[in-house]
C-alpha positions in Angstrom: 19.9 -39.5 -37.6 21.9 -42.4 -36.1 23.2 -42.6 -32.5 26.8 -41.8 -33.6 25.7 -38.6 -35.2 23.6 -37.6 -32.2 26.5 -38.2 -29.8 28.7 -36.1 -31.9 26.3 -33.2 -32.0 25.7 -33.3 -28.3 29.3 -32.5 -27.7 28.6 -29.1 -29.1 25.6 -28.4 -26.9 26.1 -26.3 -23.7 24.0 -24.9 -20.9 23.6 -21.2 -21.5 23.2 -20.5 -17.8 26.7 -21.9 -17.1 28.7 -20.5 -20.0 27.4 -16.9 -19.7 29.9 -15.0 -17.6 28.8 -11.7 -16.1 31.1 -9.2 -14.4 30.9 -5.7 -13.0 34.3 -4.1 -13.8 35.7 -1.4 -11.5 39.3 -1.6 -12.6 41.1 -3.2 -15.6 42.5 -6.0 -13.5 39.0 -7.2 -12.8 38.6 -8.4 -16.4 40.8 -11.4 -15.6 39.4 -11.9 -12.1 37.2 -15.0 -12.0 36.3 -14.3 -8.4 34.0 -11.5 -9.3 32.1 -13.5 -12.0 28.4 -14.3 -11.5 25.9 -16.4 -13.5 22.4 -15.7 -14.7 19.4 -17.4 -12.9 17.8 -17.9 -16.3 18.5 -17.4 -20.0 15.4 -18.7 -21.8 14.4 -15.1 -22.7 17.4 -15.0 -25.0 18.3 -18.6 -25.8 14.9 -20.3 -25.7 13.1 -22.7 -23.4 15.9 -25.3 -23.5 18.4 -22.7 -22.3 21.1 -24.2 -24.5 23.6 -23.0 -27.1 24.6 -25.2 -30.0 27.8 -25.2 -32.0 30.8 -24.7 -29.6 33.2 -26.6 -27.4 34.5 -25.0 -24.2 32.3 -22.0 -24.8 32.5 -18.9 -22.6 30.3 -15.9 -23.4 31.6 -12.7 -21.8 29.1 -10.0 -20.8 31.0 -7.4 -18.9 29.8 -4.0 -17.6 31.8 -1.1 -16.2 30.6 -0.9 -12.6 29.2 2.6 -12.6 28.0 3.8 -16.0 27.5 0.2 -17.3 29.5 0.5 -20.5 29.0 -3.0 -22.0 31.4 -5.5 -23.5 30.2 -8.6 -25.3 32.6 -11.3 -26.5 33.1 -15.1 -26.6 35.8 -17.7 -26.4 35.7 -21.4 -27.5 38.1 -24.2 -28.5 36.1 -25.4 -31.5 33.1 -24.3 -33.6 30.8 -26.9 -35.2 31.0 -27.1 -39.0 29.5 -29.8 -41.2 30.3 -29.5 -44.8 27.9 -32.3 -45.7 24.9 -30.6 -44.1 24.8 -26.8 -44.2 21.4 -26.7 -42.5 23.0 -27.5 -39.2 24.8 -24.4 -38.1 26.3 -23.1 -34.8 24.1 -20.5 -33.0 25.0 -16.9 -33.7 25.4 -16.1 -30.1 26.6 -12.5 -30.4 23.8 -11.7 -32.7 21.2 -13.3 -30.4 22.5 -11.2 -27.5 23.0 -8.0 -29.3 19.2 -8.0 -30.2 18.4 -7.5 -26.5 21.3 -5.4 -25.3 21.9 -1.7 -25.6 22.9 -0.6 -29.1 26.1 0.9 -27.7 28.0 -2.4 -27.1 31.8 -2.9 -27.2 32.9 -5.9 -29.2 36.5 -5.0 -28.9 38.2 -5.4 -25.5 40.6 -2.5 -26.1 37.7 -0.2 -26.7 35.9 -1.4 -23.6 39.1 -0.9 -21.4 39.4 2.7 -22.8 35.7 3.3 -21.8 36.6 2.6 -18.1 38.1 6.1 -18.0 34.5 7.3 -17.8 34.1 5.8 -14.3 35.9 8.7 -12.6 33.4 11.3 -14.0 30.3 9.2 -13.6 27.7 10.5 -11.1 24.3 8.9 -10.5 21.5 10.6 -12.4 18.6 12.0 -10.4 18.1 13.1 -6.9 19.5 11.5 -3.8 16.7 10.3 -1.5 18.3 7.8 0.8 21.8 7.1 2.1 23.0 4.4 4.5 26.1 2.4 5.5 26.7 -1.3 6.4 29.6 -3.1 8.0 31.4 -5.1 5.3 34.0 -7.8 5.8 36.9 -5.4 5.8 35.4 -1.9 6.1 32.2 0.2 6.2 30.4 0.3 2.9 28.3 3.3 1.8 25.2 3.2 -0.4 22.9 5.7 -1.9 19.5 5.6 -3.7 18.6 8.1 -6.4 15.2 8.9 -7.8 15.5 9.6 -11.5 13.4 10.6 -14.5 14.1 10.4 -18.2 14.8 14.1 -18.3 17.8 13.7 -16.0 21.1 14.1 -18.0 22.4 10.7 -19.2 19.7 8.7 -17.5 17.9 7.3 -20.6 21.2 5.8 -21.9 22.0 4.5 -18.4 18.6 2.9 -17.9 18.8 1.2 -21.4 21.9 -0.6 -20.2 20.7 -1.2 -16.7 17.4 -2.9 -17.6 19.2 -5.6 -19.6 19.9 -7.4 -16.3 16.2 -8.2 -16.1 16.7 -10.8 -18.8 18.8 -13.0 -16.5 17.0 -12.5 -13.2 13.3 -11.7 -13.7 11.0 -14.1 -15.6 8.8 -12.6 -18.3 10.7 -9.4 -18.0 9.5 -6.4 -20.0 11.6 -3.3 -20.7 9.7 -0.1 -19.6 8.4 2.4 -22.2 10.8 5.3 -21.9 8.3 7.7 -23.4 5.7 7.0 -20.7 6.2 9.7 -18.0 4.2 7.7 -15.4 7.2 5.6 -14.7 9.4 6.4 -11.6 12.9 5.0 -11.4 14.9 4.2 -8.2 18.5 3.3 -8.5 21.0 2.1 -5.8 24.7 2.7 -5.9 27.7 1.9 -3.8 29.9 5.0 -3.2 33.6 4.0 -2.9 37.1 5.3 -3.4 39.2 4.3 -6.4 42.9 3.4 -5.9 43.8 7.0 -6.8 41.4 8.2 -4.0 38.6 9.7 -6.2 35.0 9.0 -5.4 33.3 6.5 -7.6 29.8 4.9 -7.8 29.0 1.3 -8.6 25.6 0.2 -9.8 23.9 -2.1 -7.2 20.3 -2.5 -8.1 17.1 -0.7 -9.2 13.3 -0.6 -9.1 10.7 0.7 -11.5 7.3 2.0 -10.2 4.3 2.9 -12.3 1.9 5.7 -11.2 -1.6 4.5 -11.6 -4.6 6.9 -11.3 -6.9 6.4 -8.3 -10.3 8.1 -8.2 -10.9 10.9 -7.6 -7.6 12.8 -7.5 -5.0 10.3 -6.1 -2.3 8.0 -7.5 -1.5 4.4 -6.6 2.1 3.6 -7.3 2.7 0.0 -8.3 6.1 -1.5 -7.9 6.8 -3.4 -11.2 10.4 -4.5 -10.9 13.0 -4.6 -8.2 16.4 -6.2 -8.5 19.6 -6.2 -6.5 22.5 -7.5 -8.6 24.0 -10.8 -7.5 27.4 -9.4 -6.2 25.5 -7.3 -3.7 22.8 -9.8 -2.6 22.4 -11.1 1.0 23.4 -7.8 2.5 19.9 -6.4 3.3 20.1 -4.0 0.3 16.7 -5.0 -1.1 15.0 -3.9 2.1 16.9 -0.6 1.9 15.8 -0.1 -1.7 12.2 -0.7 -0.7 12.5 1.7 2.2 13.8 4.3 -0.2 10.7 3.9 -2.4 8.5 4.3 0.7 10.5 7.4 1.8 9.6 9.0 -1.6 5.9 8.3 -1.5 4.8 8.2 2.1 4.8 12.0 2.6 2.7 12.6 -0.5 -1.0 13.4 0.1 -1.9 12.4 -3.4 -0.6 8.8 -2.9 -3.5 6.5 -1.8 -1.4 3.4 -1.2 1.5 1.5 -2.7 0.9 -1.8 -4.5 3.1 -4.5 -6.1 2.6 -6.1 -9.5 2.7 -9.9 -9.2 5.2 -10.2 -6.4 7.5 -13.3 -6.4 7.6 -15.3 -3.1 11.1 -13.8 -2.5 9.9 -10.2 -3.0 6.7 -10.8 -1.0 8.9 -11.9 1.9 11.0 -8.8 1.6 7.9 -6.6 1.5 6.4 -8.4 4.5 9.7 -7.8 6.4 9.8 -4.0 5.7 6.1 -3.6 6.3 6.1 -5.6 9.5 9.1 -3.5 10.8 7.2 -0.3 10.0 3.8 -1.4 11.4 5.4 -2.7 14.6 5.9 0.9 15.6 2.2 1.8 15.3 -0.1 1.8 18.4 -2.7 -0.4 16.8 -0.2 -3.1 16.1 1.0 -3.6 19.7 0.5 -6.9 21.5 -2.7 -6.1 23.3 -4.4 -4.9 20.1 -3.0 -7.8 18.0 -4.4 -10.4 20.3 -7.9 -8.9 19.9 -8.0 -9.4 16.2 -7.7 -7.3 13.0 -9.7 -4.1 13.0 -10.3 -1.0 11.0 -7.9 1.1 13.0 -5.0 -1.2 11.9 -6.0 -0.8 8.2 -6.3 3.0 8.6 -3.1 3.5 10.5 -1.1 1.3 8.1 -2.5 3.2 5.1 -2.1 6.7 6.6 1.3 6.2 8.0 3.0 3.9 5.5 0.7 3.8 2.5 0.0 0.0 3.0 -3.2 -1.2 1.5 -5.8 -3.1 3.5 -5.0 -6.5 2.2 -1.3 -6.2 3.0 -2.2 -4.6 6.4 -4.2 -7.7 7.3 -1.2 -9.9 6.3 1.1 -7.9 8.4 -1.3 -8.1 11.3 -1.1 -11.9 11.0 2.7 -11.9 11.0 3.0 -9.7 14.0 0.3 -11.5 15.9 2.1 -14.8 15.3 5.2 -13.2 16.7 3.3 -12.3 19.9 1.5 -15.6 20.1 2.7 -18.2 22.6 2.6 -21.3 20.4 3.2 -23.5 23.5 -0.2 -22.3 24.8 -2.6 -24.5 22.9 -5.6 -22.3 23.5 -3.8 -19.1 22.4 -2.2 -20.8 19.4 -5.6 -22.3 18.4 -7.2 -18.9 18.5 -4.6 -17.6 16.1 -4.9 -20.5 13.7 -8.7 -20.1 13.6 -8.4 -16.4 13.0 -6.1 -16.9 10.0 -8.2 -19.9 8.6 -11.4 -17.8 8.7 -9.7 -15.4 6.4 -8.3 -18.1 4.1 -11.7 -19.8 4.0 -13.4 -16.8 2.4 -12.4 -17.7 -1.2 -13.3 -21.3 -0.6 -16.8 -20.3 0.5 -17.2 -18.1 -2.6 -16.2 -21.1 -4.8 -18.7 -23.3 -3.0 -21.4 -20.7 -3.5 -20.6 -20.5 -7.2 -20.6 -24.3 -7.6 -24.0 -24.5 -6.0 -25.4 -22.4 -8.8 -24.3 -25.0 -11.4 -27.1 -27.3 -12.4 -24.8 -30.3 -13.1 -21.3 -30.5 -11.6 -18.9 -33.4 -12.1 -16.8 -34.6 -9.2 -13.3 -33.2 -9.9 -10.5 -31.8 -7.8 -11.9 -28.3 -8.5 -15.4 -29.0 -7.0 -14.7 -31.7 -4.4 -14.8 -28.8 -1.9 -18.6 -28.8 -2.4 -19.3 -32.5 -2.0 -16.5 -33.4 0.5 -16.2 -31.0 3.4 -13.2 -32.9 4.7 -11.4 -32.2 1.4 -12.0 -28.5 2.0 -10.5 -28.8 5.5 -7.5 -30.6 4.1 -6.9 -27.7 1.6 -7.3 -25.1 4.3 -4.9 -26.8 6.6 -2.2 -27.2 3.9 -2.6 -23.5 2.9 -2.3 -22.4 6.5 0.8 -24.4 7.1 2.5 -23.0 4.0 1.6 -19.5 5.1 2.9 -20.0 8.7 6.2 -21.2 7.3 6.5 -17.9 5.3 5.5 -15.8 8.3 8.1 -17.6 10.4 10.9 -16.6 7.9 9.8 -13.0 8.2 9.7 -13.1 12.0 13.2 -14.7 12.2 14.6 -12.0 10.0 13.0 -9.3 12.2 14.6 -11.0 15.3 18.0 -11.2 13.6 17.9 -7.6 12.6 17.5 -6.6 16.3 20.3 -8.9 17.6 
């Protein structure tokens, strides 16, 4: 294929992350309001690793949801579609078909039909039981939010969840839809409660989390947070922390719950979890300054587990965050004691690796086992790991300080 042909074909290739236009529609006028549009963070789960769409000029793929019950519209606009009469093997991507395979079966492809469905917003109420309510100061007024715990037996929830979970495709890598027939799943959904122009109370979908109830011997459960997402129009308002607090509210008072875990947390979620856990643990006697400066102990692990269902590993991490907050980093002796305390913990996996390598009869000198033959290399790894960790801890501490001010 010559350069001229390649150049011509490239004109019909577009970035799927840019051309996909998402909106949450509260009123009909929002359909034409580009100010409320938001883009996906990823699209490879639908359009492949290249995250490109072929076959259109000036493409715009419209994926619109009614704000509350998430009635879905899917459509597309373009100025030109690729067609080569001499080579029928090269065809434009069937975008609507590719997306319909992963969306709810109840999708509107006609805009008039979608607009008519907006009437359902007045009668929509969140499925499930209200477990947490709070308010924040918005730019113009106070905004009210509520979190509901739902099950598949709640009226209308299964259909709602089917539509809601499609957001995972654009914001959580390697996303999996939950098995609706597995009753070990718990669902937590956040909504904004607001007034329509006519004065009626309405609810807008804000975010959600799914939690799986694992068995813990002998007669306990260990809830594991699998997914948590606050939709882009609502991000940077502290709502993720409130959603996590709601999950804690539900489980903390239950004797059968051993502790709460997280499935493969992203760095962003780990930071969020650290922030909420650090706020909680800072209220406990064993996490006060005098105790923190003496080092991590069993009482900290026990108090964190009994009061907030935090497991031992996470409790140790929270201890390190709160101790760093109380450490005078200008005092070299005090700061050095803190660094050594954290590094001793970080060094445990390295020592285990060294022990395993010593058992090998013939080991080649590679990056993986230089820690055995070159102690200075081990120290270099340890120092780098510590610095990265302290940077993460500082972000959590700054957020805690900002929440107080």
